[in-house]
C-alpha positions, 0 to 999 in steps of 0.5 A: 926734037929735045927727046931726040938727042941721040939723032944729033949729038950736042957736039954736032949740033954746036958745030952745026950752029957755030962754024957751019953757021959762020960757013953759011954766013961766009964769015968763017975766017973772023967768026964761028970758032975761037982762034987767032985773028978771030972775032972773040964773042963769047957767052957764059951761062949760069951753070947753077940752074935746074936746066943745067943739072946734072951736068954730065955732058955740058954741051949737052946741057947747052944744046938740048936744055939750056936757054936764054934766060940762063945766060950770065955774060956775052961778050961781042968784039970785046964789049960786054953786052950781058953782064950777071944777066943783065942787058947792058946795051938797052933798056929792056923794060923800055922795050917791053913796054913798047912791044905790045902796041908794036905788036898790035900794029903789025897784026892790024897791018897784016889783017891778023889782029883778030887772030890774037884776041883771046876768047875770054875777056883778058886785061 
């Protein structure tokens, strides 16, 4: 849990996600860390947001407090995918408009739509 940071130090958690994740994906020679000959995928976060304050240990903030909305820039294989917090590779508003009907179709097909309906009328 986020309240148990002493169990897994932030440095260990980041290594588990990045380096060990790359090993698990059989791609440690190309991903998981920055180095010569590796893909330079980089994420930058906006440290001027509440979840980043106070910044005593930036890795601690990243692992235990940050979330996707504080991402400022994402660069993958040299291409900027997110800049100033805005996704550059797709129309986010259109995607969000499509999400509700698609989710409803999935729930209908799975036979669980009745679990998703609110108990009170909501429009």
